[in-house]
C-alpha positions in Angstrom: -75.6 55.5 29.0 -77.4 52.8 31.0 -79.7 50.6 29.0 -79.6 50.0 25.2 -78.0 52.5 22.9 -80.2 52.8 19.8 -77.3 53.9 17.8 -75.8 50.5 18.4 -78.9 48.2 18.2 -81.4 50.0 16.0 -81.6 48.8 12.4 -81.9 52.3 11.0 -80.5 55.7 12.0 -81.9 59.2 11.1 -79.9 61.3 8.7 -82.4 64.1 8.2 -85.4 65.5 10.1 -88.1 67.7 8.5 -90.2 69.1 11.4 -93.5 70.9 11.3 -94.6 72.4 14.7 -97.9 74.3 15.4 -97.4 76.3 18.6 -99.7 78.8 20.2 -98.7 79.8 23.7 -101.9 81.8 24.2 -104.2 78.8 24.0 -105.4 77.2 27.2 -104.2 73.7 26.2 -100.6 73.1 27.2 -100.0 71.1 24.0 -98.5 71.6 20.6 -99.1 69.7 17.4 -96.2 68.2 15.5 -95.4 66.2 12.4 -92.1 64.9 11.3 -90.7 63.4 8.1 -87.5 61.5 9.0 -85.1 60.0 6.6 -83.5 56.9 8.0 -80.5 54.9 6.7 -79.3 51.5 7.5 -77.3 51.5 10.7 -73.7 50.4 10.0 -73.3 49.2 13.6 -76.1 46.7 13.3 -75.3 45.0 9.9 -72.3 43.3 8.5 -69.9 45.5 6.6 -70.3 43.1 3.7 -74.1 43.2 3.7 -75.7 45.4 1.1 -79.3 45.3 2.5 -81.2 44.4 5.7 -84.7 43.2 6.3 -86.7 44.1 9.5 -90.2 44.7 10.8 -89.4 46.9 13.8 -87.3 49.9 14.8 -87.3 52.4 17.6 -87.0 56.2 18.3 -86.8 58.1 21.5 -90.0 60.0 22.5 -90.9 61.5 25.8 -94.4 62.8 26.6 -95.3 62.6 22.9 -98.6 61.0 21.8 -98.0 59.5 18.4 -101.3 59.7 16.4 -100.2 58.0 13.2 -97.1 56.7 11.4 -96.2 55.3 8.1 -93.0 54.5 6.2 -92.0 54.7 2.6 -89.1 52.9 0.9 -88.9 54.0 -2.7 -92.4 53.3 -4.0 -93.3 50.8 -1.2 -95.5 52.1 1.6 -95.9 50.6 5.1 -98.6 51.4 7.7 -96.9 51.3 11.1 -98.3 50.3 14.4 -96.8 52.3 17.3 -96.4 51.2 20.9 -94.7 52.9 23.8 -91.9 51.7 26.1 -92.4 54.3 28.9 -89.4 53.1 30.9 -86.9 53.7 28.1 -88.9 56.5 26.5 -89.1 54.6 23.2 -91.7 54.7 20.5 -91.6 51.3 18.8 -92.6 51.3 15.1 -93.8 47.9 13.8 -94.7 46.8 10.3 -96.8 43.8 9.5 -94.8 43.1 6.4 -90.9 43.1 6.3 -89.2 46.3 5.3 -86.2 45.8 3.0 -83.7 48.5 2.9 -80.4 48.7 1.0 -77.3 50.8 1.8 -78.2 53.2 -1.0 -81.9 53.6 -0.2 -83.6 55.4 2.7 -86.7 54.8 4.8 -88.9 57.9 5.0 -90.9 57.9 8.3 -93.9 60.2 8.5 -95.3 60.8 12.0 -98.2 62.9 13.4 -98.0 63.5 17.1 -98.9 65.9 20.0 -96.5 67.1 22.7 -96.4 69.2 25.8 -95.4 72.8 26.3 -94.1 73.4 29.9 -95.2 76.6 31.7 -92.3 78.1 33.5 -93.0 80.6 36.3 -90.0 80.5 38.6 -86.3 79.6 38.5 -87.2 76.4 40.3 -89.1 75.1 37.3 -87.0 72.9 35.1 -86.7 74.0 31.5 -86.6 71.1 29.0 -88.2 70.2 25.8 -90.5 73.1 24.7 -91.3 75.6 27.5 -93.0 79.0 27.6 -92.9 82.0 29.9 -95.6 84.7 30.3 -94.4 88.1 31.2 -95.4 91.7 31.6 -94.1 94.2 29.1 -92.4 96.9 31.3 -93.1 99.6 28.6 -96.8 98.9 27.8 -97.8 97.2 31.1 -99.6 94.5 29.2 -99.2 91.0 30.7 -100.1 88.8 27.7 -96.6 88.5 26.4 -94.8 85.2 25.8 -91.5 83.7 25.1 -91.4 80.1 23.9 -88.0 78.3 23.8 -86.4 74.9 23.8 -83.7 73.2 25.9 -82.6 69.8 24.5 -79.4 69.0 26.4 -78.9 66.3 27.3 -82.0 64.1 26.4 -84.9 66.5 25.8 -85.0 66.7 22.0 -87.2 63.6 22.3 -89.7 65.9 24.1 -90.1 67.8 20.9 -90.0 65.2 18.1 -89.3 61.4 17.8 -85.6 61.0 17.3 -82.5 59.1 18.3 -81.6 61.4 21.1 -78.0 60.2 21.5 -74.9 62.3 20.9 -73.3 59.7 18.7 -75.9 60.3 15.9 -75.6 63.4 13.7 -78.3 64.5 11.3 -79.5 67.5 9.4 -82.7 69.4 10.4 -85.2 71.5 8.6 -87.7 73.3 10.9 -91.1 74.8 10.1 -93.2 76.6 12.8 -96.8 77.7 12.5 -97.2 80.6 14.9 -98.7 84.0 15.6 -97.5 86.5 13.0 -96.8 89.0 15.8 -94.0 86.9 17.2 -90.3 86.8 16.1 -88.8 83.3 15.6 -85.2 82.2 15.8 -83.6 78.8 15.2 -80.3 77.2 14.4 -80.3 78.5 10.8 -81.7 81.6 9.1 -85.4 82.0 8.1 -85.8 80.8 4.5 -89.4 81.9 3.9 -92.5 83.1 5.7 -95.7 81.7 4.2 -99.3 83.0 4.7 -101.6 80.5 6.3 -104.8 82.2 5.1 -105.1 83.9 8.4 -103.7 87.3 9.1 -103.0 86.3 12.7 -100.8 83.3 11.8 -98.0 82.3 9.4 -95.6 79.5 8.7 -91.9 80.2 9.3 -89.6 77.9 7.4 -85.9 77.8 8.3 -83.0 76.6 6.1 -81.4 73.2 6.5 -78.8 72.8 9.3 -75.4 71.3 8.9 -74.8 67.9 10.5 -75.4 68.2 14.2 -76.6 66.3 17.3 -80.1 66.5 18.6 -78.8 68.1 21.9 -77.9 71.4 20.1 -81.2 71.7 18.1 -83.2 74.7 19.2 -85.6 77.5 18.5 -87.2 80.4 20.3 -90.2 82.6 19.5 -92.3 85.2 21.1 -92.4 88.9 22.0 -88.8 89.6 21.5 -86.7 92.7 20.9 -83.4 92.5 19.2 -80.1 94.2 18.4 -78.3 93.3 15.1 -74.9 93.8 13.5 -72.6 92.1 11.0 -69.3 90.5 11.6 -66.7 90.2 8.8 -65.3 86.7 8.6 -61.8 85.6 7.6 -63.1 84.5 4.1 -64.4 88.0 3.5 -68.1 87.4 3.9 -70.2 89.0 6.6 -72.3 87.0 9.1 -75.3 88.6 10.7 -75.2 88.5 14.5 -78.2 89.3 16.7 -79.1 89.4 20.4 -82.8 88.8 21.3 -84.4 89.5 24.7 -88.0 90.0 25.9 -87.2 93.4 27.4 -84.4 96.0 28.0 -82.6 95.0 24.8 -80.4 98.1 24.9 -78.7 96.5 27.9 -77.5 93.8 25.6 -75.1 96.1 23.7 -72.1 94.9 25.6 -73.0 91.3 24.7 -73.3 92.2 21.0 -69.9 94.1 21.1 -68.2 91.1 22.7 -69.6 88.7 20.1 -68.5 91.1 17.4 -64.9 91.2 18.8 -64.4 87.5 19.6 -66.1 85.6 16.7 -63.3 86.6 14.3 -60.6 85.9 16.9 -61.9 82.4 17.3 -62.1 81.9 13.5 -58.5 82.9 13.4 -57.5 80.7 16.3 -59.0 77.6 14.7 -58.2 78.7 11.2 -61.8 77.6 10.4 -64.7 79.8 9.3 -67.7 80.1 11.6 -69.7 77.0 10.5 -73.1 78.7 10.0 -74.6 81.6 8.0 -75.7 83.5 11.1 -75.4 83.6 14.9 -78.1 84.6 17.4 -78.0 84.9 21.2 -81.5 84.6 22.8 -81.7 85.9 26.4 -84.5 84.1 28.3 -86.1 84.8 31.6 -85.6 81.3 32.8 -83.1 78.6 31.8 -82.1 75.7 34.1 -78.5 75.3 33.0 -77.9 79.1 32.8 -76.7 78.8 29.2 -77.1 76.4 26.3 -74.8 76.4 23.2 -77.4 75.4 20.6 -75.7 75.5 17.2 -76.1 79.0 15.8 -78.7 80.0 18.4 -77.2 80.3 21.9 -79.7 80.7 24.8 -78.6 82.3 28.1 -80.5 83.3 31.2 -81.0 87.0 30.7 -79.8 88.2 34.1 -76.3 87.3 33.1 -76.1 89.3 30.0 -78.7 92.2 30.1 -76.2 94.5 31.8 -77.0 98.1 32.5 -74.2 100.7 31.7 -73.6 101.5 35.4 -72.9 97.8 36.2 -70.4 97.6 33.4 -68.1 99.8 35.5 -67.5 96.8 37.7 -64.6 94.8 36.2 -65.7 91.5 37.7 -69.2 91.8 36.1 -67.6 92.5 32.7 -65.2 89.7 33.0 -67.8 87.1 34.0 -70.1 88.2 31.1 -67.2 87.9 28.6 -66.2 84.5 29.9 -69.8 83.3 29.5 -70.1 84.7 26.0 -66.8 83.5 24.6 -67.3 80.0 26.3 -70.5 79.6 24.3 -68.8 80.9 21.1 -66.0 78.3 21.5 -68.7 75.5 21.6 -69.8 76.5 18.1 -66.6 74.9 16.9 -65.7 72.4 19.6 -68.8 70.7 20.8 -71.2 71.5 17.9 -69.2 71.5 14.7 -67.0 68.8 16.2 -69.1 66.8 18.5 -68.5 63.9 20.9 -70.2 60.5 20.8 -71.1 60.1 24.4 -72.2 62.2 27.4 -69.2 60.8 29.3 -67.1 63.4 27.4 -69.1 66.4 28.7 -66.2 67.2 31.0 -63.9 67.7 28.0 -66.5 69.6 26.1 -66.9 72.1 28.9 -63.3 72.2 30.1 -62.1 72.9 26.5 -64.6 75.8 26.1 -63.6 77.4 29.4 -59.8 76.9 28.9 -59.8 78.4 25.4 -62.3 81.2 26.3 -60.1 82.3 29.2 -56.9 82.0 27.2 -58.3 84.1 24.3 -59.7 86.7 26.7 -56.4 87.0 28.5 -54.5 87.3 25.3 -56.7 90.2 24.2 -56.5 92.1 27.5 -60.1 91.5 28.8 -59.1 88.9 31.4 -55.7 90.1 32.7 -53.4 87.6 34.3 -56.2 85.1 34.6 -54.1 81.9 34.9 -52.3 83.3 38.0 -55.3 85.0 39.5 -57.0 84.2 42.8 -60.3 83.1 41.2 -58.5 80.5 39.2 -55.7 79.3 41.4 -57.2 79.6 44.9 -61.0 79.4 44.3 -61.0 76.8 41.6 -57.9 74.7 41.4 -56.8 74.6 45.0 -60.1 73.3 46.4 -60.2 70.6 43.7 -56.7 69.5 44.6 -57.5 69.3 48.3 -60.6 67.3 47.6 -58.6 64.9 45.3 -56.0 64.4 48.0 -58.5 63.8 50.8 -60.1 60.6 49.4 -58.3 57.3 49.0 -61.0 56.2 46.7 -61.0 59.4 44.5 -61.7 58.6 40.9 -60.0 59.6 37.7 -61.7 61.8 35.1 -62.3 58.7 33.0 -63.8 56.8 36.0 -66.0 59.7 36.9 -67.2 60.0 33.3 -68.2 56.3 33.3 -71.1 57.0 35.7 -74.3 55.7 34.2 -76.7 58.0 32.6 -80.2 57.5 31.3 -82.8 59.3 29.1 -84.0 60.8 32.4 -80.6 62.4 33.3 -80.2 66.1 33.4 -77.0 68.0 32.7 -76.4 68.3 36.5 -76.4 64.5 36.8 -73.7 64.2 34.1 -71.5 67.3 34.8 -68.8 66.8 37.5 -67.1 70.0 38.7 -63.9 68.2 39.8 -63.4 66.5 36.4 -64.2 69.9 34.8 -61.5 71.7 36.8 -58.9 69.0 36.3 -59.7 69.2 32.5 -59.0 72.9 32.5 -55.7 72.5 34.3 -54.7 69.6 32.1 -55.3 71.7 28.9 -53.5 74.8 30.3 -50.5 72.8 31.4 -50.5 70.9 28.1 -50.6 74.2 26.3 -47.6 75.5 28.2 -45.6 72.3 28.0 -46.3 71.9 24.2 -45.9 75.6 23.4 -48.9 77.8 22.7 -48.4 78.1 19.0 -47.7 74.4 18.6 -50.9 73.4 20.3 -52.8 75.9 18.2 -51.3 74.5 15.0 -52.4 71.0 16.1 -55.9 72.1 16.8 -56.1 73.8 13.4 -55.1 70.6 11.8 -58.1 68.9 13.4 -60.5 71.5 11.8 -58.8 71.1 8.5 -59.8 67.4 8.4 -63.5 67.9 8.0 -64.4 64.4 6.8 -62.8 62.8 9.9 -64.0 65.2 12.5 -67.2 66.8 11.4 -69.3 64.2 9.6 -69.6 62.0 12.7 -69.3 62.3 16.5 -65.9 61.4 17.9 -64.0 60.8 21.1 -61.6 63.3 22.6 -58.7 61.0 22.2 -59.3 61.1 18.4 -58.5 64.8 18.6 -55.3 64.2 20.7 -54.1 61.3 18.6 -54.5 63.5 15.5 -52.6 66.4 17.1 -49.9 64.0 18.3 -49.4 62.7 14.7 -49.5 66.3 13.3 -46.9 67.5 15.8 -45.0 64.2 15.7 -45.2 63.9 19.5 -46.5 60.8 21.2 -46.1 62.7 24.5 -49.3 64.6 23.7 -51.4 61.5 23.6 -49.7 60.0 26.6 -50.1 63.2 28.6 -53.8 63.5 28.0 -54.4 59.8 28.6 -52.4 59.9 31.8 -54.3 62.8 33.3 -57.7 61.5 32.2 -57.2 57.9 33.5 -55.0 58.3 36.6 -56.9 59.2 39.8 -55.8 61.7 42.4 -52.9 64.0 42.1 -49.1 63.6 42.4 -46.4 65.0 44.6 -42.9 65.6 43.4 -40.1 65.4 45.9 -37.1 67.7 45.2 -33.7 66.9 46.6 -30.6 68.9 45.8 -27.5 66.7 46.1 -23.8 67.4 45.7 -21.7 65.2 43.5 -18.0 66.0 42.8 -18.6 69.6 43.7 -21.6 69.9 41.4 -25.1 70.5 42.6 -27.6 68.0 41.0 -31.4 67.6 41.4 -33.2 64.4 42.1 -37.0 64.3 41.4 -39.2 61.6 42.7 -43.0 61.4 42.1 -45.8 59.5 44.0 -49.5 59.8 44.3 -50.3 62.2 47.2 -53.1 61.5 49.7 -53.6 63.3 53.0 -53.2 61.4 56.2 -52.8 58.0 54.5 -52.8 55.0 56.9 -50.2 52.3 56.6 -52.9 49.9 55.4 -54.1 52.3 52.7 -50.5 53.0 51.7 -50.0 49.3 51.0 -53.1 49.2 48.8 -52.4 52.4 47.0 -52.1 52.3 43.2 -49.1 54.5 42.7 -48.9 54.8 38.9 -46.5 57.5 37.6 -48.1 60.6 36.1 -47.0 62.6 33.1 -46.0 65.7 35.1 -45.2 69.0 33.4 -42.2 70.2 35.5 -42.3 74.0 34.7 -38.9 74.2 36.4 -37.2 77.5 37.1 -33.4 77.6 37.1 -31.3 79.5 39.6 -30.8 82.3 37.1 -34.6 82.8 36.9 -35.1 81.3 33.5 -37.4 78.4 32.6 -35.9 75.0 32.3 -36.5 74.0 28.7 -34.2 71.0 28.8 -36.5 68.8 30.9 -40.2 69.5 30.5 -41.9 66.3 31.6 -41.4 63.8 34.4 -42.8 60.5 33.2 -40.9 58.0 35.3 -40.8 57.5 39.0 -37.5 59.4 39.3 -35.4 61.8 37.3 -31.9 63.1 37.9 -30.9 66.4 36.6 -27.2 67.4 36.5 -28.0 70.9 37.5 -30.0 72.5 40.4 -33.5 73.9 40.0 -34.9 76.7 42.1 -38.6 75.8 42.0 -40.9 73.5 40.2 -44.5 74.1 39.0 -43.7 77.7 38.1 -46.8 80.0 38.6 -48.7 77.0 39.9 -49.8 75.9 36.4 -49.5 72.2 37.0 -51.9 70.0 39.0 -49.5 68.7 41.6 -47.8 69.4 44.9 -44.0 70.0 45.3 -42.1 68.8 48.4 -38.7 70.5 48.7 -36.7 68.1 50.8 -33.2 69.7 51.1 -32.3 72.6 53.2 -30.4 74.0 50.2 -33.8 74.3 48.4 -35.0 76.8 50.9 -31.7 78.6 51.1 -31.9 79.2 47.3 -35.6 80.4 47.6 -34.6 82.9 50.3 -31.7 84.2 48.1 -34.1 84.9 45.2 -36.6 86.4 47.6 -33.9 88.8 48.7 -33.1 89.7 45.1 -36.8 90.3 44.5 -36.9 88.0 41.5 -38.8 85.1 43.1 -42.4 85.2 41.7 -45.0 85.9 44.4 -47.1 83.0 42.9 -44.1 80.6 43.3 -43.6 81.7 46.9 -47.4 81.4 47.6 -47.3 77.9 46.0 -44.5 76.8 48.3 -46.6 77.8 51.3 -49.8 76.3 49.9 -48.0 72.9 49.4 -46.4 73.1 52.8 -49.8 73.8 54.4 -50.9 70.3 53.1 -47.8 68.5 54.3 -47.4 70.1 57.8 -49.6 68.2 60.3 -49.9 65.2 57.9 -48.5 62.4 60.1 -48.0 60.1 57.1 -46.1 62.7 55.0 -44.6 65.5 57.1 -41.0 65.4 58.1 -38.8 67.9 59.8 -37.6 69.4 56.6 -41.0 70.9 55.9 -41.1 72.7 59.3 -37.4 73.7 58.8 -38.2 75.1 55.4 -41.2 77.1 56.6 -39.3 78.5 59.5 -36.3 79.3 57.3 -38.4 81.3 54.8 -40.5 83.1 57.5 -37.4 83.8 59.6 -35.5 85.2 56.6 -38.4 87.5 55.7 -38.7 88.6 59.3 -35.0 89.3 59.9 -33.9 90.6 56.5 -33.2 94.4 56.7 -34.9 95.3 53.5 -38.6 96.2 53.4 -41.1 93.6 52.3 -42.0 94.2 48.7 -45.7 94.7 48.2 -46.0 91.7 45.9 -45.0 89.4 48.8 -47.8 90.3 51.2 -50.3 87.9 49.8 -48.0 84.8 49.9 -46.7 85.8 53.3 -50.2 85.7 54.7 -50.4 82.1 53.4 -47.2 81.3 55.3 -48.5 82.9 58.5 -51.7 80.8 58.2 -49.4 77.7 58.6 -47.5 79.4 61.4 -50.8 80.0 63.3 -51.5 76.2 63.1 -48.0 75.5 64.3 -48.4 78.0 67.1 -51.6 76.3 68.1 -49.8 73.0 68.2 -47.0 74.4 70.4 -49.3 75.6 73.2 -48.3 72.6 75.4 -44.6 73.4 75.2 -43.2 76.7 76.4 -39.9 75.8 74.8 -41.5 75.5 71.3 -43.5 78.7 71.8 -40.3 80.5 72.8 -38.5 79.2 69.7 -41.3 80.5 67.4 -41.5 83.9 69.1 -37.7 84.5 69.0 -37.2 83.1 65.4 -40.2 84.5 63.6 -43.0 86.2 65.5 -41.1 89.0 67.4 -38.8 89.8 64.5 -41.7 90.0 62.1 -43.6 92.3 64.5 -40.6 94.6 64.8 -40.1 94.6 61.0 -43.6 95.9 60.2 -44.1 99.6 60.0 -47.0 100.0 62.4 -48.9 103.3 62.2 -49.5 105.0 65.5 -52.1 107.3 64.0 -54.5 106.5 61.3 -54.0 103.7 58.8 -53.6 104.4 55.1 -57.1 104.1 53.7 -55.7 102.7 50.5 -53.6 100.1 52.2 -53.1 96.7 50.6 -55.7 94.3 52.1 -53.0 91.5 52.0 -50.7 93.7 54.1 -53.5 94.3 56.5 -54.2 90.6 56.8 -50.5 90.0 57.6 -50.7 92.7 60.3 -53.7 91.1 61.8 -52.0 87.7 61.8 -48.9 89.1 63.4 -50.9 90.9 66.1 -52.7 87.7 67.0 -49.5 85.6 67.0 -47.7 88.2 69.2 -50.7 88.8 71.5 -48.8 88.0 74.7 -46.3 90.8 74.1 -46.3 94.0 76.1 -45.3 96.0 73.0 -48.2 94.5 71.1 -50.5 95.4 73.9 -49.3 99.0 73.9 -49.9 99.2 70.1 -53.3 97.7 70.3 -54.4 100.0 73.1 -54.0 102.9 70.6 -55.9 101.0 68.0 -58.6 100.0 70.5 -59.0 103.6 71.5 -59.4 104.6 67.8 -62.0 101.8 67.4 -64.1 103.1 70.2 -63.6 106.9 69.8 -62.4 107.5 66.2 -61.4 109.4 64.2 -63.5 108.3 61.3 -62.3 105.3 59.2 -59.2 105.1 61.3 -59.2 101.3 62.0 -59.2 98.7 59.1 -61.9 96.1 59.4 -59.2 93.4 58.8 -57.5 94.3 62.1 -60.6 94.5 64.4 -60.6 90.9 65.6 -56.9 90.8 66.5 -57.1 94.2 68.2 -59.9 92.9 70.4 -58.0 89.7 71.1 -54.9 91.5 72.3 -57.0 94.0 74.3 -58.8 91.1 76.0 -55.5 89.1 76.6 -54.1 92.0 78.6 -57.3 93.0 80.5 -56.6 93.3 84.2 -59.8 94.7 85.6 -63.6 94.6 85.0 -63.6 98.2 83.8 -61.2 97.5 80.9 -63.0 94.3 80.0 -66.4 95.9 80.0 -65.4 98.1 77.0 -64.9 94.9 75.0 -68.0 93.3 76.4 -70.2 96.2 75.4 -69.3 95.5 71.8 -71.2 92.2 72.1 -74.3 94.3 72.0 -75.5 95.4 68.6 -76.2 99.0 69.5 -72.7 99.5 70.7 -71.3 98.2 67.5 -73.6 100.4 65.4 -72.2 103.4 67.3 -68.6 102.8 66.2 -69.2 101.8 62.6 -67.9 105.2 61.3 -64.5 104.5 62.9 -64.0 101.3 60.8 -62.5 101.4 57.3 -63.9 98.5 55.2 -61.8 97.9 52.1 -64.1 95.2 51.0 -67.2 97.5 51.0 -69.3 95.1 53.1 -72.8 96.2 54.1 -73.1 97.9 57.5 -74.9 94.8 58.8 -71.9 92.6 57.8 -69.5 95.0 59.5 -71.6 95.1 62.6 -71.7 91.3 62.7 -67.9 91.2 62.2 -67.4 93.4 65.2 -69.9 91.6 67.3 -68.5 88.1 66.6 -65.0 89.5 67.1 -65.9 90.8 70.5 -67.5 87.5 71.5 -64.6 85.5 70.3 -62.1 87.7 72.1 -63.8 87.4 75.5 -62.1 84.1 76.5 -58.6 85.4 76.0 -58.7 87.2 79.4 -56.9 85.6 82.3 -58.4 87.6 85.2 -60.3 85.1 87.5 -63.2 87.4 88.2 -63.6 88.2 84.5 -63.4 84.5 83.5 -66.3 83.7 85.9 -68.3 86.5 84.3 -67.6 85.1 80.9 -68.7 81.6 81.9 -71.9 83.0 83.6 -72.6 85.0 80.5 -72.3 81.9 78.2 -74.4 79.8 80.6 -77.1 82.4 80.8 -77.2 82.8 77.0 -76.4 79.3 75.9 -79.6 79.1 73.9 -78.6 82.2 71.9 -76.8 81.6 68.6 -73.1 82.1 68.7 -72.6 82.4 72.4 -70.3 79.4 72.5 -67.8 81.5 70.5 -66.9 83.3 73.8 -65.0 80.1 74.8 -62.8 80.3 71.8 -60.0 82.2 73.5 -59.7 79.8 76.5 -58.2 77.2 74.1 -55.2 79.4 73.7 -54.6 79.9 77.4 -55.9 76.6 78.8 -52.6 75.7 80.5 -52.0 79.1 82.0 -52.8 80.2 85.6 -55.6 82.5 86.3 -54.6 85.7 88.1 -56.1 88.1 90.6 -55.1 91.8 90.3 -52.3 90.7 88.0 -50.9 88.0 90.4 -51.0 84.3 89.4 -53.3 82.0 91.4 -53.1 78.3 91.8 -56.0 77.5 89.5 -55.3 76.6 85.9 -57.7 77.9 83.2 -58.8 74.5 82.0 -59.6 73.4 85.5 -62.1 76.3 85.9 -63.6 75.5 82.6 -63.9 71.8 83.4 -65.8 72.5 86.7 -68.1 74.9 84.9 -68.7 72.4 82.1 -69.5 69.5 84.5 -71.8 71.7 86.7 -73.9 72.6 83.7 -73.6 69.6 81.3 -76.5 67.4 82.5 -79.2 70.1 82.4 -77.9 71.4 79.0 -77.8 67.8 77.6 -81.4 67.1 78.7 -82.7 70.2 77.0 -80.6 69.7 74.0 -81.9 66.2 73.3 -85.4 67.7 72.9 -84.8 68.1 69.2 -87.3 69.6 66.8 -87.7 72.9 68.6 -85.7 76.0 67.9 -84.3 76.1 71.4 -83.5 72.4 71.5 -81.7 72.6 68.1 -79.7 75.6 69.0 -78.7 74.2 72.4 -77.7 71.0 70.7 -75.4 72.9 68.4 -74.0 75.1 71.2 -73.3 72.1 73.5 -71.5 70.3 70.7 -69.4 73.4 70.0 -68.7 73.8 73.7 -67.7 70.2 74.1 -65.3 70.6 71.2 -63.5 73.5 73.0 -63.4 71.6 76.3 -62.2 68.3 74.8 -59.4 70.1 72.9 -57.9 71.3 76.3 -57.3 67.7 77.5 -56.6 65.8 74.2 -52.8 66.1 74.5 -52.1 65.0 78.0 -55.3 63.8 79.7 -57.4 62.0 77.0 -58.6 59.4 79.5 -60.4 62.2 81.4 -62.7 62.8 78.4 -63.1 59.1 77.6 -64.2 58.4 81.2 -66.5 61.4 81.2 -68.2 60.2 78.0 -68.7 56.7 79.3 -70.3 57.9 82.5 -72.7 60.3 80.6 -73.7 57.6 78.1 -74.7 55.4 81.0 -76.7 58.2 82.6 -78.2 60.0 79.6 -78.1 57.5 76.8 -75.8 55.9 74.2 -76.4 58.4 71.4 -75.9 61.4 73.6 -75.3 64.4 71.3 -73.1 62.2 69.1 -70.1 63.3 71.2 -68.0 60.4 69.9 -67.6 61.9 66.5 -66.5 65.2 68.1 -63.9 63.4 70.3 -62.7 61.4 67.2 -62.1 64.7 65.3 -60.3 66.1 68.3 -58.0 63.1 68.6 -57.3 63.3 64.8 -56.4 67.0 65.2 -54.2 66.2 68.2 -52.4 63.6 66.2 -51.6 66.2 63.6 -50.4 68.6 66.3 -48.3 65.9 67.9 -46.7 65.3 64.5 -45.9 69.0 64.3 -44.5 69.1 67.9 -42.3 66.0 67.1 -40.6 67.5 64.1 -40.5 71.1 65.5 -38.7 69.9 68.6 -35.8 68.6 66.4 -35.3 72.2 65.2 -35.1 73.8 68.6 
């Protein structure tokens, strides 16, 4: 935290708070009244360990938007009247005594404070919830609007909006809360209600809660108001029963699923930690508004109600159920790790959140409520893969530790502290550590942490304290080293795998380095390339896991046996580069046997997708490996097993990029067609009638990719003419939405007259699309508007694949006439695949090349478009600016490989004529040149295979 930490410099630290709050949300004033009696002890951080007493005249507490009316201190029988001043920059209340305050290690200072604070009125989701806030709502049953919910949100630094305190996670105290409030309201806090006292007014009473265990200010909380509730009891492992309730302002019956989930998983977490739930009750309070969606207050979890008030019909959706369960169990985990065991700095928020998500997903998967989560698309492709790509794209990417060191202040919100990349890396680290250590071993280590209450519960700790303890318990220094490595080493590694023969025996050589995309030679020289602690997760040729070598900790490692794949099931945070042809031969053999995991095959393709086109990393073995696998799949006589459709589509995505790079070489294109594209087209069982309405969407995606790659083929044209006819004429649901774009592309590619082309062009019009919607089968259940847009955009994008000279002129006139309409520039998309081909007339080639026609059209129109586009600030100007940049991108790509000087000369001339900052075309050209460098790299190594 930036600035001074009071837990380090203050002479005293709180050990107990007794709070009295008077809250009336109905009053016109936005304030509440408060009084606090705070027990403070000498701060061991500010006095010598040999000192038995300290003498001071001043100490500080955090307070934000609090007006302190009076303050006095008592030490034994001595009383001190205190003068209070405010440091608004640091949000401190400074308490000063005229006479010295003497305090021993055995005695305590009791501070009594009277103050007034603010209640924030929350009306929309855009209003920040912190401190004490209230919401006024209409009761859907009675129609009355004078209903209220008052709640708190203290994380990370907002307890000081409620009472003077040391609002830092390193300080743990006990709390005892009293609230004077309307007797019609229900009240909930961290602990159970102890008593309710009459205030001499039938309309109001005092609710007194029991004393909390030691906890940080960030997980203090209460809620009160017009609340409904569901209640049950959960039997604990020690035989006692803990009351569990869910509160909400309305529709409480829709919280039944939430209550059932709590009832199921609270005992399971107790069993996992071998530690009883730390409090005598547990409440979930569902609030209309909550900035961070959920807050794990100790014993009283608050969650935005939209996430957990789930009607029965919505529970039929597996995704909704799973998301709700993940949220509930995540917050339950925090009751042990994060609350009972807490961390001494906000820099460890990443670990707190990563741990809760990792364990919640593990427990849910183990109990059948989150099947195959760790190999699922939401985890591997939507969470881990984007984080890995981002980590590898930045030379200056930071480690988890470096990210966590960002400065925070008392004005910081959770969003300022939380980093999604560190969070995801933390989850992967914990999952891979669990697998490398052994699930039961890691569980036993964590249980030992909770057994040592004095060390881990009485004070806030650092995450490494946990791992050091587990390492000692399991007698494994590797555990501490593993966590330290992944927390402190930036980026991600790549492991190169080479199979080598020695004396007739196949051995494996592993080499690791840090991996960064497109690294320049200058950057490579500066790169800090520290070895990681890499969990190998190796699979042997017999399909079994390699238990002999679990970790790669040095730069290199030699194994006296071959491995089939590393990073089995993609559970580690690293790339694998297979650098021997024998590696790919073995992968193909296991594919044939059907025992190669689809996740492992998909991971091979995902990693190759990052290497291929990277001029600093790619070599011919990567292209050879890709072609060997795809060619093997395409040419093997057996049918493609259904489990392989998804990874195959990943491989074809790379092939599409390679195909795009090969457009300048007929020799390379011919090689790809003969080796992969045509055999794969012939292998697929193409229906000539209607498609199976329950077809695998991954299989349909592969079909679409193969149609696009084989668009020049006459057989492909014959097939797509059938599908195109079904698209226009039916029958109902006869064409899968996944194939629409490719069907239109192939139809356009083979158009030979205006009449044929007009059938496609008509689909650019919305009304024509609406008329054929019943002919499309949408497996993803998109809305009709989304499907209409899909067909419209597909029709526009397909227009430019036509090679008839008359049609090309019509397309260009169409774009020029509608350039100010959004998306019209997409009609040029297809020209980039045929830019080197000759235009034809009545099916006969002419002298003019496609890109020459496009260039003339571009030059004829550029000046007038550019002048209009530079009138920014109007809807037309902004759209034209966007369209002209997109158009320029398409045109520039046509000349980047062999005539770059043509574009550079053009830009220099236009800058002189129309201005230096013209449309910022320089950055477009720079990106085109970078893409072309990638394509050149692909062509270079692909040519060695031909």
